[in-house]
Structure formats: C-alpha cells, structure tokens
C-alpha positions, 0 to 999 in steps of 0.5 A: 500500500502506498504512503499518502501525502499530507495536503499541505494547503490544508495543513497550513490552514487547519490545526489539530488539537490534543484531543483530535478536534480540528480548528480553523481561522475564521474568514473575513479578517484579511482585507477590506476591513475599513468598511466592516464594523468593529463589532464584526471584526471582533466577532471574527477573532480567534479560531473555530471548530471545523463543521461536522460535515467537513471533518471526515474529508479534512482528516483524510487530507491531513492523513489522519 
C-alpha cells in the first residue's frame, strides 16, 4: 500500500488539537476591513471548530 501525502494547503490552514478536534481561522479578517464594523471584526477573532460535515474529508487530507 502506498504512503499518502499530507495536503499541505490544508495543513497550513487547519490545526489539530490534543484531543483530535480540528480548528480553523475564521474568514473575513484579511482585507477590506475599513468598511466592516468593529463589532464584526471582533466577532471574527480567534479560531473555530471545523463543521461536522467537513471533518471526515479534512482528516483524510491531513492523513489522519
């Protein structure tokens, strides 16, 4: 059976916690921030758990 390679694009975007959960940065914090209210940009701070529907697919990309 061949070895599978980690999908590096996914690996850079998603971190795996010690308990095996997947965390990702929220979208919308990179540019065009002037027109977004402070309330919106604060709400987008920090990381969020990956949606349950996407977990299986992303774990396969990460080789887990």
